[in-house]
Backbone bond lengths (Angstrom), bond angles and torsions (degrees), N, CA, C in turn:
res aa  C-N    CA-C-N  psi(-1)  N-CA   C-N-CA  omega(-1)  CA-C   N-CA-C  phi
1 X - - - 1.441 - - 1.528 110.08 -
2 X 1.350 117.21 -40.32 1.453 119.85 -178.28 1.519 111.93 -58.06
3 X 1.316 117.28 -42.78 1.462 120.27 -178.70 1.530 111.24 -64.08
4 X 1.306 117.75 -36.86 1.465 120.67 178.61 1.525 110.68 -62.21
5 X 1.322 117.48 -39.64 1.463 120.46 179.33 1.522 110.95 -73.83
6 X 1.331 117.92 -37.65 1.471 119.64 176.10 1.527 109.77 -62.52
7 X 1.314 116.90 -40.86 1.467 120.31 178.31 1.526 110.78 -63.18
8 X 1.324 116.84 -38.58 1.459 120.10 178.55 1.530 110.83 -63.05
9 X 1.308 116.98 -37.66 1.458 120.60 -179.95 1.533 111.63 -68.87
10 X 1.339 117.50 -19.98 1.471 121.72 178.77 1.520 112.39 -99.75
11 X 1.304 117.15 3.35 1.460 120.20 -174.04 1.524 111.40 -62.80
12 X 1.311 114.72 154.85 1.466 120.95 176.88 1.519 108.33 -122.79
13 X 1.322 115.49 170.50 1.458 119.96 179.31 1.520 110.63 -64.73
14 X 1.323 118.17 -25.29 1.463 121.28 -176.01 1.534 113.25 -79.60
15 X 1.317 117.69 -17.47 1.465 120.26 -179.49 1.526 109.88 -62.89
16 X 1.328 116.18 138.03 1.458 121.41 -174.95 1.531 113.17 -68.28
17 X 1.317 118.16 -67.76 1.472 122.04 -178.66 1.516 107.65 -119.71
18 X 1.302 115.27 91.03 1.459 121.08 -173.46 1.521 112.55 -70.49
19 X 1.313 118.91 -15.79 1.453 120.65 -176.20 1.516 115.89 -104.23
20 X 1.329 118.03 -0.99 1.466 120.51 -174.76 1.526 112.38 -59.56
21 X 1.316 117.70 -43.45 1.463 120.58 -178.27 1.513 112.27 -63.60
22 X 1.316 116.50 -39.64 1.468 120.38 179.51 1.521 110.31 -67.96
23 X 1.329 116.00 -47.57 1.467 118.71 -178.35 1.524 110.73 -60.27
24 X 1.311 118.21 -34.28 1.466 120.78 178.31 1.519 111.87 -76.36
25 X 1.330 116.93 -30.71 1.463 120.52 -178.20 1.521 112.70 -72.73
26 X 1.326 117.62 -30.73 1.464 119.88 -174.35 1.525 112.91 -119.60
27 X 1.316 116.69 9.93 1.453 119.08 179.80 1.508 112.06 -171.39
28 X 1.302 114.40 -174.02 1.462 122.37 176.55 1.522 105.95 -111.43
29 X 1.326 115.29 98.58 1.463 121.29 -174.94 1.524 111.72 -58.58
30 X 1.330 117.25 -38.52 1.468 120.82 -177.55 1.527 112.27 -70.98
31 X 1.325 116.43 -34.05 1.463 120.10 179.94 1.525 112.22 -89.73
32 X 1.338 116.91 -11.75 1.459 119.71 -178.20 1.515 112.47 70.24
33 X 1.332 115.63 39.14 1.457 119.51 -178.97 1.529 110.93 -123.60
34 X 1.321 114.64 154.88 1.457 122.43 179.02 1.518 109.86 -115.88
35 X 1.317 115.60 144.54 1.459 122.88 173.54 1.530 108.43 -96.15
36 X 1.320 118.10 167.51 1.467 119.72 177.11 1.535 113.42 -54.31
37 X 1.311 118.46 -27.87 1.471 121.34 178.59 1.519 112.11 -60.34
38 X 1.320 118.63 -16.59 1.461 121.48 178.87 1.526 111.94 -64.38
39 X 1.329 117.49 -25.55 1.465 120.06 178.44 1.529 109.24 -66.27
40 X 1.322 116.96 -51.96 1.467 120.41 176.63 1.522 109.36 -64.51
41 X 1.330 116.75 -37.59 1.453 120.61 176.90 1.517 111.94 -58.58
42 X 1.312 117.35 -37.75 1.457 121.44 177.47 1.522 110.58 -62.76
43 X 1.325 116.78 -41.70 1.467 119.92 177.67 1.525 110.92 -60.21
44 X 1.329 116.68 -42.36 1.466 120.32 179.91 1.524 110.27 -67.79
45 X 1.338 116.75 -42.51 1.465 119.51 177.76 1.525 111.07 -60.47
46 X 1.317 117.67 -41.75 1.461 120.90 178.83 1.526 110.96 -65.67
47 X 1.324 116.91 -36.42 1.466 120.44 175.42 1.529 110.19 -62.61
48 X 1.324 116.96 -44.31 1.465 121.12 178.24 1.529 109.96 -62.61
49 X 1.316 117.25 -42.97 1.468 121.23 179.86 1.529 110.30 -59.96
50 X 1.313 117.42 -41.15 1.465 119.92 -175.03 1.524 113.75 -84.99
51 X 1.331 118.65 -16.38 1.471 118.89 -174.08 1.520 115.14 -124.18
52 X 1.315 119.37 -11.49 1.468 121.52 -173.13 1.527 110.43 -124.92
53 X 1.329 118.03 84.91 1.460 119.68 -178.89 1.529 112.25 -65.54
54 X 1.329 114.26 167.66 1.463 119.99 177.61 1.511 112.16 87.40
55 X 1.313 115.68 -145.75 1.459 121.70 -175.39 1.528 113.31 -58.74
56 X 1.346 120.02 -42.17 1.477 118.33 178.69 1.531 112.41 -60.23
57 X 1.330 116.92 -43.97 1.473 120.45 179.62 1.526 110.28 -60.03
58 X 1.317 116.38 -48.48 1.460 119.31 -178.28 1.522 111.64 -64.61
59 X 1.321 117.24 -39.07 1.465 120.22 178.62 1.526 110.65 -62.65
60 X 1.336 117.26 -42.32 1.467 120.65 178.81 1.530 110.65 -64.09
61 X 1.322 116.69 -40.05 1.464 119.89 176.39 1.526 111.12 -63.31
62 X 1.325 117.16 -43.54 1.468 120.41 178.31 1.528 111.29 -60.46
63 X 1.324 117.51 -39.30 1.469 120.08 -179.93 1.529 110.12 -62.41
64 X 1.329 117.18 -48.80 1.464 119.55 178.77 1.520 110.99 -60.88
65 X 1.324 116.89 -40.57 1.464 119.80 178.38 1.523 111.63 -67.34
66 X 1.327 117.27 -34.64 1.469 120.07 175.39 1.522 110.92 -61.72
67 X 1.327 116.19 -42.36 1.460 120.43 -179.17 1.518 111.47 -68.50
68 X 1.332 116.40 -39.36 1.460 122.11 -166.31 1.520 112.01 -59.37
69 X 1.304 115.95 114.33 1.451 121.31 175.79 1.514 114.81 74.54
70 X 1.327 117.00 -6.39 1.470 120.47 -179.70 1.527 111.28 -108.50
71 X 1.310 116.78 -31.93 1.460 121.72 -179.14 1.522 109.28 -101.67
72 X 1.302 115.67 148.05 1.459 123.10 176.03 1.521 107.45 -129.90
73 X 1.321 117.73 162.77 1.461 118.73 177.03 1.533 110.99 -60.89
74 X 1.301 115.21 145.78 1.464 121.09 173.19 1.532 106.95 -56.47
75 X 1.340 118.10 131.74 1.472 119.40 179.71 1.534 111.23 -50.75
76 X 1.314 114.15 130.63 1.457 120.88 -178.17 1.518 113.46 90.71
77 X 1.342 117.44 -7.44 1.460 121.65 -178.82 1.532 111.56 -124.96
78 X 1.313 116.91 33.29 1.455 121.62 -179.46 1.523 112.03 -66.15
79 X 1.324 116.54 -24.64 1.456 122.92 179.99 1.524 108.20 -149.11
80 X 1.307 114.54 162.32 1.459 120.63 176.53 1.522 108.48 -147.48
81 X 1.312 116.88 168.50 1.454 122.39 177.66 1.516 107.82 -104.30
82 X 1.338 116.22 125.25 1.463 119.20 -178.74 1.528 110.18 -80.16
83 X 1.331 115.41 -179.76 1.462 120.22 -175.73 1.524 113.62 -65.04
84 X 1.331 117.08 -18.76 1.463 121.13 177.40 1.521 112.98 -93.52
85 X 1.326 116.65 3.17 1.446 121.14 178.32 1.519 114.54 86.98
86 X 1.323 117.95 9.54 1.463 121.47 179.25 1.524 110.27 -87.92
87 X 1.316 114.90 140.66 1.468 120.62 176.42 1.532 108.04 -80.23
88 X 1.319 116.07 125.62 1.465 122.70 -178.46 1.524 108.11 -115.27
89 X 1.316 116.64 116.94 1.459 121.31 175.32 1.531 107.55 -90.76
90 X 1.317 116.35 128.55 1.456 121.31 -169.02 1.526 112.97 -60.63
91 X 1.303 119.09 -58.41 1.467 120.81 -173.34 1.530 111.77 -65.49
92 X 1.338 120.37 -49.47 1.465 118.66 177.95 1.536 112.94 -58.96
93 X 1.313 117.37 -34.02 1.459 120.31 -179.38 1.525 110.92 -71.85
94 X 1.324 117.81 -40.76 1.463 120.33 175.51 1.523 109.31 -59.81
95 X 1.317 116.55 -45.63 1.467 120.08 179.44 1.532 111.09 -61.05
96 X 1.314 116.83 -41.87 1.460 121.30 179.69 1.531 110.53 -62.37
97 X 1.320 117.46 -42.39 1.469 120.65 -179.36 1.527 110.95 -64.79
98 X 1.325 116.56 -40.76 1.465 119.98 177.80 1.528 109.53 -66.07
99 X 1.316 117.11 -41.18 1.474 120.91 177.64 1.525 110.48 -59.73
100 X 1.305 117.68 -41.12 1.460 121.35 -179.93 1.532 111.65 -65.45
101 X 1.318 117.83 -25.98 1.467 122.25 -179.87 1.527 112.36 -96.48
102 X 1.323 117.79 2.15 1.466 121.30 -172.81 1.520 112.69 -59.10
103 X 1.309 118.11 -43.33 1.471 119.69 -177.94 1.522 110.97 -65.19
104 X 1.317 117.44 -41.67 1.473 119.93 177.09 1.521 110.38 -62.44
105 X 1.323 117.29 -37.14 1.463 120.06 178.75 1.527 111.28 -69.62
106 X 1.316 117.71 -34.33 1.472 119.94 176.44 1.530 110.55 -62.27
107 X 1.319 116.00 -40.67 1.471 120.42 177.51 1.529 109.71 -64.28
108 X 1.321 117.25 -41.99 1.467 120.75 177.24 1.523 109.91 -59.55
109 X 1.319 116.99 -43.97 1.467 120.64 -178.66 1.524 111.60 -62.11
110 X 1.315 117.09 -31.60 1.462 120.47 178.59 1.525 112.02 -68.50
111 X 1.338 117.20 -32.32 1.459 121.19 -171.52 1.524 115.02 -109.50
112 X 1.299 118.73 -21.00 1.471 122.07 -175.07 1.525 109.26 -111.04
113 X 1.319 115.61 97.87 1.467 119.35 -176.73 1.522 112.39 -66.03
114 X 1.332 117.69 -27.42 1.468 120.10 179.14 1.528 111.74 -70.95
115 X 1.313 117.60 -31.57 1.467 121.36 -177.23 1.522 112.74 -98.62
116 X 1.310 117.74 -11.51 1.471 122.30 -171.86 1.530 112.89 -51.34
117 X 1.313 117.99 -52.13 1.463 120.76 -177.11 1.516 112.48 -63.64
118 X 1.341 116.80 -39.59 1.467 120.28 179.53 1.523 111.24 -67.16
119 X 1.322 116.35 -41.99 1.467 120.02 178.53 1.523 109.67 -61.83
120 X 1.308 116.42 -46.91 1.467 119.31 -179.31 1.527 111.20 -62.12
121 X 1.329 116.67 -39.49 1.466 119.54 177.96 1.522 111.16 -64.20
122 X 1.320 117.55 -41.57 1.465 120.84 178.56 1.523 110.41 -64.38
123 X 1.318 117.87 -42.33 1.467 120.05 179.78 1.525 111.71 -67.72
124 X 1.335 117.85 -35.24 1.477 119.97 174.29 1.529 109.83 -65.40
125 X 1.319 116.48 -39.96 1.466 119.96 177.74 1.517 110.51 -62.34
126 X 1.316 116.72 -41.00 1.461 120.94 177.74 1.521 110.22 -60.18
127 X 1.318 116.78 -43.92 1.469 120.50 179.58 1.526 112.08 -62.14
128 X 1.335 117.38 -35.84 1.467 121.36 -179.87 1.519 112.61 -77.02
129 X 1.304 117.01 -25.21 1.450 121.13 -175.93 1.523 110.71 96.68
130 X 1.296 116.16 179.74 1.465 122.43 -177.47 1.524 107.76 -90.59
131 X 1.298 115.93 77.55 1.455 121.17 -176.47 1.518 108.49 -94.17
132 X 1.323 115.78 121.02 1.455 120.06 179.11 1.514 108.34 -79.00
133 X 1.309 114.68 122.00 1.463 119.90 179.86 1.517 108.31 -87.68
134 X 1.292 115.90 125.47 1.473 121.60 -179.28 1.491 111.28 -82.30
């Protein structure tokens, strides 16, 4: 998983599918499912969004938008127990992490014209909730 995120941080505009490695590392891209690793993956994606402008930022935004409302937890892995014994539900936790980063993303949208539309789309998705589109 670490290598997939390092590769994302080095991505360029010319790379074809900048998010394939991440989607495979934390989920089943073909089935549209996420594993518990998607929670930590969300933290890394948010870090990339807030610290790595250009192609890496946009790729991280696209990955979150790809997941949003289209991916669900892998059956049987809707929640897990963390190292402190807390039950972590995947989708609500991803939403919570994005909500916690919302203000930083609003600032990015004000200054980064390349990411502005993606940030706004992600924040609108957050406002609507994780609605699975049939």
